[in-house]
PyMOL Python script that loads the backbone (N, CA, C, O; Angstrom):
from pymol import cmd

cmd.read_pdbstr("""\
ATOM      1  N   UNK A   1      31.007  36.317 210.251  1.00  0.00           N
ATOM      2  CA  UNK A   1      30.347  35.232 209.581  1.00  0.00           C
ATOM      3  C   UNK A   1      30.055  35.659 208.140  1.00  0.00           C
ATOM      4  O   UNK A   1      29.076  36.366 207.902  1.00  0.00           O
ATOM      5  N   UNK A   2      30.878  35.248 207.183  1.00  0.00           N
ATOM      6  CA  UNK A   2      30.685  35.643 205.789  1.00  0.00           C
ATOM      7  C   UNK A   2      29.479  34.953 205.143  1.00  0.00           C
ATOM      8  O   UNK A   2      29.227  33.766 205.355  1.00  0.00           O
ATOM      9  N   UNK A   3      28.757  35.727 204.362  1.00  0.00           N
ATOM     10  CA  UNK A   3      27.692  35.198 203.522  1.00  0.00           C
ATOM     11  C   UNK A   3      28.135  35.406 202.077  1.00  0.00           C
ATOM     12  O   UNK A   3      28.364  36.539 201.654  1.00  0.00           O
ATOM     13  N   UNK A   4      28.254  34.336 201.331  1.00  0.00           N
ATOM     14  CA  UNK A   4      28.650  34.397 199.929  1.00  0.00           C
ATOM     15  C   UNK A   4      27.382  34.219 199.103  1.00  0.00           C
ATOM     16  O   UNK A   4      26.723  33.182 199.178  1.00  0.00           O
ATOM     17  N   UNK A   5      27.049  35.229 198.320  1.00  0.00           N
ATOM     18  CA  UNK A   5      25.830  35.185 197.508  1.00  0.00           C
ATOM     19  C   UNK A   5      26.231  34.967 196.048  1.00  0.00           C
ATOM     20  O   UNK A   5      27.042  35.712 195.498  1.00  0.00           O
ATOM     21  N   UNK A   6      25.652  33.938 195.433  1.00  0.00           N
ATOM     22  CA  UNK A   6      25.960  33.592 194.052  1.00  0.00           C
ATOM     23  C   UNK A   6      24.678  33.669 193.236  1.00  0.00           C
ATOM     24  O   UNK A   6      23.690  33.003 193.546  1.00  0.00           O
ATOM     25  N   UNK A   7      24.703  34.488 192.193  1.00  0.00           N
ATOM     26  CA  UNK A   7      23.563  34.590 191.287  1.00  0.00           C
ATOM     27  C   UNK A   7      23.890  33.799 190.032  1.00  0.00           C
ATOM     28  O   UNK A   7      24.956  33.969 189.442  1.00  0.00           O
ATOM     29  N   UNK A   8      22.962  32.928 189.625  1.00  0.00           N
ATOM     30  CA  UNK A   8      23.193  32.106 188.455  1.00  0.00           C
ATOM     31  C   UNK A   8      21.867  31.746 187.805  1.00  0.00           C
ATOM     32  O   UNK A   8      20.800  31.870 188.406  1.00  0.00           O
ATOM     33  N   UNK A   9      21.966  31.296 186.560  1.00  0.00           N
ATOM     34  CA  UNK A   9      20.782  30.867 185.839  1.00  0.00           C
ATOM     35  C   UNK A   9      20.338  29.514 186.383  1.00  0.00           C
ATOM     36  O   UNK A   9      21.166  28.717 186.825  1.00  0.00           O
ATOM     37  N   UNK A  10      19.046  29.256 186.351  1.00  0.00           N
ATOM     38  CA  UNK A  10      18.516  27.964 186.789  1.00  0.00           C
ATOM     39  C   UNK A  10      19.067  26.852 185.902  1.00  0.00           C
ATOM     40  O   UNK A  10      19.405  27.071 184.739  1.00  0.00           O
ATOM     41  N   UNK A  11      19.150  25.664 186.476  1.00  0.00           N
ATOM     42  CA  UNK A  11      19.544  24.514 185.667  1.00  0.00           C
ATOM     43  C   UNK A  11      20.676  23.695 186.258  1.00  0.00           C
ATOM     44  O   UNK A  11      20.928  22.584 185.793  1.00  0.00           O
ATOM     45  N   UNK A  12      21.368  24.210 187.271  1.00  0.00           N
ATOM     46  CA  UNK A  12      22.443  23.437 187.907  1.00  0.00           C
ATOM     47  C   UNK A  12      21.826  22.405 188.841  1.00  0.00           C
ATOM     48  O   UNK A  12      20.767  22.637 189.424  1.00  0.00           O
ATOM     49  N   UNK A  13      22.488  21.277 188.977  1.00  0.00           N
ATOM     50  CA  UNK A  13      22.004  20.250 189.898  1.00  0.00           C
ATOM     51  C   UNK A  13      22.415  20.610 191.319  1.00  0.00           C
ATOM     52  O   UNK A  13      23.303  21.435 191.532  1.00  0.00           O
ATOM     53  N   UNK A  14      21.762  19.987 192.277  1.00  0.00           N
ATOM     54  CA  UNK A  14      22.119  20.208 193.679  1.00  0.00           C
ATOM     55  C   UNK A  14      23.552  19.747 193.933  1.00  0.00           C
ATOM     56  O   UNK A  14      24.261  20.337 194.748  1.00  0.00           O
ATOM     57  N   UNK A  15      23.976  18.697 193.240  1.00  0.00           N
ATOM     58  CA  UNK A  15      25.352  18.216 193.397  1.00  0.00           C
ATOM     59  C   UNK A  15      26.358  19.253 192.909  1.00  0.00           C
ATOM     60  O   UNK A  15      27.385  19.463 193.553  1.00  0.00           O
ATOM     61  N   UNK A  16      26.078  19.904 191.782  1.00  0.00           N
ATOM     62  CA  UNK A  16      26.968  20.945 191.263  1.00  0.00           C
ATOM     63  C   UNK A  16      27.053  22.121 192.233  1.00  0.00           C
ATOM     64  O   UNK A  16      28.134  22.661 192.470  1.00  0.00           O
ATOM     65  N   UNK A  17      25.922  22.508 192.785  1.00  0.00           N
ATOM     66  CA  UNK A  17      25.908  23.641 193.717  1.00  0.00           C
ATOM     67  C   UNK A  17      26.622  23.289 195.020  1.00  0.00           C
ATOM     68  O   UNK A  17      27.326  24.126 195.585  1.00  0.00           O
ATOM     69  N   UNK A  18      26.448  22.081 195.492  1.00  0.00           N
ATOM     70  CA  UNK A  18      27.154  21.661 196.713  1.00  0.00           C
ATOM     71  C   UNK A  18      28.658  21.623 196.489  1.00  0.00           C
ATOM     72  O   UNK A  18      29.427  22.060 197.345  1.00  0.00           O
ATOM     73  N   UNK A  19      29.084  21.100 195.336  1.00  0.00           N
ATOM     74  CA  UNK A  19      30.519  21.033 195.027  1.00  0.00           C
ATOM     75  C   UNK A  19      31.123  22.431 194.957  1.00  0.00           C
ATOM     76  O   UNK A  19      32.211  22.663 195.485  1.00  0.00           O
ATOM     77  N   UNK A  20      30.432  23.354 194.317  1.00  0.00           N
ATOM     78  CA  UNK A  20      30.917  24.734 194.229  1.00  0.00           C
ATOM     79  C   UNK A  20      30.991  25.370 195.610  1.00  0.00           C
ATOM     80  O   UNK A  20      31.984  26.016 195.944  1.00  0.00           O
ATOM     81  N   UNK A  21      29.950  25.191 196.410  1.00  0.00           N
ATOM     82  CA  UNK A  21      29.931  25.768 197.755  1.00  0.00           C
ATOM     83  C   UNK A  21      31.074  25.215 198.599  1.00  0.00           C
ATOM     84  O   UNK A  21      31.746  25.970 199.302  1.00  0.00           O
ATOM     85  N   UNK A  22      31.299  23.912 198.538  1.00  0.00           N
ATOM     86  CA  UNK A  22      32.387  23.303 199.312  1.00  0.00           C
ATOM     87  C   UNK A  22      33.742  23.854 198.881  1.00  0.00           C
ATOM     88  O   UNK A  22      34.603  24.105 199.723  1.00  0.00           O
ATOM     89  N   UNK A  23      33.939  24.043 197.577  1.00  0.00           N
ATOM     90  CA  UNK A  23      35.204  24.596 197.077  1.00  0.00           C
ATOM     91  C   UNK A  23      35.419  26.021 197.581  1.00  0.00           C
ATOM     92  O   UNK A  23      36.516  26.372 198.013  1.00  0.00           O
ATOM     93  N   UNK A  24      34.382  26.828 197.525  1.00  0.00           N
ATOM     94  CA  UNK A  24      34.477  28.211 197.996  1.00  0.00           C
ATOM     95  C   UNK A  24      34.773  28.245 199.489  1.00  0.00           C
ATOM     96  O   UNK A  24      35.635  29.001 199.939  1.00  0.00           O
ATOM     97  N   UNK A  25      34.068  27.436 200.247  1.00  0.00           N
ATOM     98  CA  UNK A  25      34.271  27.393 201.698  1.00  0.00           C
ATOM     99  C   UNK A  25      35.683  26.925 202.034  1.00  0.00           C
ATOM    100  O   UNK A  25      36.304  27.456 202.955  1.00  0.00           O
ATOM    101  N   UNK A  26      36.198  25.937 201.300  1.00  0.00           N
ATOM    102  CA  UNK A  26      37.568  25.458 201.527  1.00  0.00           C
ATOM    103  C   UNK A  26      38.591  26.566 201.293  1.00  0.00           C
ATOM    104  O   UNK A  26      39.536  26.713 202.070  1.00  0.00           O
ATOM    105  N   UNK A  27      38.410  27.337 200.237  1.00  0.00           N
ATOM    106  CA  UNK A  27      39.342  28.432 199.936  1.00  0.00           C
ATOM    107  C   UNK A  27      39.313  29.484 201.042  1.00  0.00           C
ATOM    108  O   UNK A  27      40.360  29.955 201.484  1.00  0.00           O
ATOM    109  N   UNK A  28      38.128  29.844 201.482  1.00  0.00           N
ATOM    110  CA  UNK A  28      38.014  30.834 202.556  1.00  0.00           C
ATOM    111  C   UNK A  28      38.677  30.325 203.824  1.00  0.00           C
ATOM    112  O   UNK A  28      39.351  31.084 204.520  1.00  0.00           O
ATOM    113  N   UNK A  29      38.492  29.056 204.128  1.00  0.00           N
ATOM    114  CA  UNK A  29      39.110  28.450 205.311  1.00  0.00           C
ATOM    115  C   UNK A  29      40.636  28.427 205.181  1.00  0.00           C
ATOM    116  O   UNK A  29      41.341  28.743 206.140  1.00  0.00           O
ATOM    117  N   UNK A  30      41.147  28.058 204.012  1.00  0.00           N
ATOM    118  CA  UNK A  30      42.603  27.971 203.802  1.00  0.00           C
ATOM    119  C   UNK A  30      43.285  29.327 203.912  1.00  0.00           C
ATOM    120  O   UNK A  30      44.434  29.411 204.346  1.00  0.00           O
ATOM    121  N   UNK A  31      42.591  30.380 203.524  1.00  0.00           N
ATOM    122  CA  UNK A  31      43.186  31.719 203.599  1.00  0.00           C
ATOM    123  C   UNK A  31      43.048  32.329 204.986  1.00  0.00           C
ATOM    124  O   UNK A  31      43.498  33.449 205.225  1.00  0.00           O
ATOM    125  N   UNK A  32      42.420  31.587 205.904  1.00  0.00           N
ATOM    126  CA  UNK A  32      42.218  32.031 207.294  1.00  0.00           C
ATOM    127  C   UNK A  32      41.293  33.242 207.387  1.00  0.00           C
ATOM    128  O   UNK A  32      41.301  33.961 208.386  1.00  0.00           O
ATOM    129  N   UNK A  33      40.499  33.463 206.343  1.00  0.00           N
ATOM    130  CA  UNK A  33      39.543  34.575 206.364  1.00  0.00           C
ATOM    131  C   UNK A  33      38.422  34.297 207.354  1.00  0.00           C
ATOM    132  O   UNK A  33      37.965  35.192 208.065  1.00  0.00           O
ATOM    133  N   UNK A  34      37.987  33.038 207.388  1.00  0.00           N
ATOM    134  CA  UNK A  34      36.935  32.621 208.328  1.00  0.00           C
ATOM    135  C   UNK A  34      36.984  31.107 208.462  1.00  0.00           C
ATOM    136  O   UNK A  34      37.535  30.413 207.608  1.00  0.00           O
ATOM    137  N   UNK A  35      36.407  30.607 209.536  1.00  0.00           N
ATOM    138  CA  UNK A  35      36.325  29.165 209.738  1.00  0.00           C
ATOM    139  C   UNK A  35      35.225  28.586 208.850  1.00  0.00           C
ATOM    140  O   UNK A  35      34.221  29.241 208.569  1.00  0.00           O
ATOM    141  N   UNK A  36      35.438  27.334 208.414  1.00  0.00           N
ATOM    142  CA  UNK A  36      34.457  26.676 207.547  1.00  0.00           C
ATOM    143  C   UNK A  36      33.040  26.753 208.095  1.00  0.00           C
ATOM    144  O   UNK A  36      32.092  27.047 207.367  1.00  0.00           O
ATOM    145  N   UNK A  37      32.913  26.486 209.379  1.00  0.00           N
ATOM    146  CA  UNK A  37      31.567  26.422 209.964  1.00  0.00           C
ATOM    147  C   UNK A  37      30.878  27.784 210.044  1.00  0.00           C
ATOM    148  O   UNK A  37      29.685  27.858 210.340  1.00  0.00           O
ATOM    149  N   UNK A  38      31.618  28.854 209.781  1.00  0.00           N
ATOM    150  CA  UNK A  38      31.038  30.198 209.843  1.00  0.00           C
ATOM    151  C   UNK A  38      30.649  30.756 208.473  1.00  0.00           C
ATOM    152  O   UNK A  38      30.065  31.836 208.390  1.00  0.00           O
ATOM    153  N   UNK A  39      30.967  30.033 207.404  1.00  0.00           N
ATOM    154  CA  UNK A  39      30.723  30.520 206.042  1.00  0.00           C
ATOM    155  C   UNK A  39      29.378  29.988 205.539  1.00  0.00           C
ATOM    156  O   UNK A  39      29.059  28.810 205.708  1.00  0.00           O
ATOM    157  N   UNK A  40      28.603  30.870 204.925  1.00  0.00           N
ATOM    158  CA  UNK A  40      27.305  30.497 204.359  1.00  0.00           C
ATOM    159  C   UNK A  40      27.297  30.855 202.877  1.00  0.00           C
ATOM    160  O   UNK A  40      27.688  31.960 202.500  1.00  0.00           O
ATOM    161  N   UNK A  41      26.854  29.929 202.041  1.00  0.00           N
ATOM    162  CA  UNK A  41      26.741  30.165 200.605  1.00  0.00           C
ATOM    163  C   UNK A  41      25.257  30.186 200.253  1.00  0.00           C
ATOM    164  O   UNK A  41      24.515  29.258 200.574  1.00  0.00           O
ATOM    165  N   UNK A  42      24.844  31.256 199.591  1.00  0.00           N
ATOM    166  CA  UNK A  42      23.444  31.440 199.220  1.00  0.00           C
ATOM    167  C   UNK A  42      23.356  31.533 197.697  1.00  0.00           C
ATOM    168  O   UNK A  42      24.025  32.360 197.079  1.00  0.00           O
ATOM    169  N   UNK A  43      22.533  30.685 197.106  1.00  0.00           N
ATOM    170  CA  UNK A  43      22.323  30.717 195.658  1.00  0.00           C
ATOM    171  C   UNK A  43      21.028  31.454 195.348  1.00  0.00           C
ATOM    172  O   UNK A  43      19.996  31.230 195.981  1.00  0.00           O
ATOM    173  N   UNK A  44      21.108  32.334 194.364  1.00  0.00           N
ATOM    174  CA  UNK A  44      19.923  33.007 193.828  1.00  0.00           C
ATOM    175  C   UNK A  44      19.817  32.583 192.371  1.00  0.00           C
ATOM    176  O   UNK A  44      20.640  32.971 191.542  1.00  0.00           O
ATOM    177  N   UNK A  45      18.808  31.792 192.066  1.00  0.00           N
ATOM    178  CA  UNK A  45      18.649  31.297 190.703  1.00  0.00           C
ATOM    179  C   UNK A  45      17.664  32.174 189.937  1.00  0.00           C
ATOM    180  O   UNK A  45      16.619  32.566 190.456  1.00  0.00           O
ATOM    181  N   UNK A  46      18.024  32.473 188.689  1.00  0.00           N
ATOM    182  CA  UNK A  46      17.205  33.343 187.850  1.00  0.00           C
ATOM    183  C   UNK A  46      16.669  32.560 186.660  1.00  0.00           C
ATOM    184  O   UNK A  46      17.300  31.613 186.189  1.00  0.00           O
ATOM    185  N   UNK A  47      15.506  32.962 186.184  1.00  0.00           N
ATOM    186  CA  UNK A  47      14.956  32.431 184.941  1.00  0.00           C
ATOM    187  C   UNK A  47      15.581  33.172 183.769  1.00  0.00           C
ATOM    188  O   UNK A  47      16.056  34.297 183.921  1.00  0.00           O
ATOM    189  N   UNK A  48      15.580  32.542 182.603  1.00  0.00           N
ATOM    190  CA  UNK A  48      16.123  33.183 181.404  1.00  0.00           C
ATOM    191  C   UNK A  48      15.436  34.506 181.086  1.00  0.00           C
ATOM    192  O   UNK A  48      16.070  35.425 180.568  1.00  0.00           O
ATOM    193  N   UNK A  49      14.146  34.608 181.391  1.00  0.00           N
ATOM    194  CA  UNK A  49      13.423  35.830 181.046  1.00  0.00           C
ATOM    195  C   UNK A  49      13.706  36.987 182.002  1.00  0.00           C
ATOM    196  O   UNK A  49      13.188  38.086 181.802  1.00  0.00           O
ATOM    197  N   UNK A  50      14.508  36.763 183.025  1.00  0.00           N
ATOM    198  CA  UNK A  50      14.878  37.821 183.969  1.00  0.00           C
ATOM    199  C   UNK A  50      16.319  38.280 183.791  1.00  0.00           C
ATOM    200  O   UNK A  50      16.858  38.977 184.651  1.00  0.00           O
ATOM    201  N   UNK A  51      16.947  37.895 182.680  1.00  0.00           N
ATOM    202  CA  UNK A  51      18.349  38.225 182.470  1.00  0.00           C
ATOM    203  C   UNK A  51      18.580  38.436 180.984  1.00  0.00           C
ATOM    204  O   UNK A  51      18.015  37.727 180.151  1.00  0.00           O
ATOM    205  N   UNK A  52      19.416  39.417 180.657  1.00  0.00           N
ATOM    206  CA  UNK A  52      19.767  39.652 179.257  1.00  0.00           C
ATOM    207  C   UNK A  52      21.253  39.923 179.147  1.00  0.00           C
ATOM    208  O   UNK A  52      21.814  40.690 179.929  1.00  0.00           O
ATOM    209  N   UNK A  53      21.882  39.295 178.180  1.00  0.00           N
ATOM    210  CA  UNK A  53      23.290  39.550 177.866  1.00  0.00           C
ATOM    211  C   UNK A  53      23.439  39.488 176.363  1.00  0.00           C
ATOM    212  O   UNK A  53      23.006  38.521 175.738  1.00  0.00           O
ATOM    213  N   UNK A  54      24.047  40.508 175.768  1.00  0.00           N
ATOM    214  CA  UNK A  54      24.193  40.581 174.313  1.00  0.00           C
ATOM    215  C   UNK A  54      25.424  39.864 173.853  1.00  0.00           C
ATOM    216  O   UNK A  54      25.705  39.824 172.655  1.00  0.00           O
TER     217      UNK A  54
END
""", "prot")
cmd.dss("prot")
cmd.show_as("cartoon", "prot")
cmd.util.cbc("prot")
cmd.orient("prot")
């Protein structure tokens, strides 16, 4: 049972996150890595003050 963890900055809509999760799950299913119903996508949202990139 794969767990896909995605870290991203806050600000995406629930629709955007659902669309991304569905796309990822479809790819995993198509490659026969795991069945759709066994894949879990977990989002970890960060605030701007918890991330730095130059």
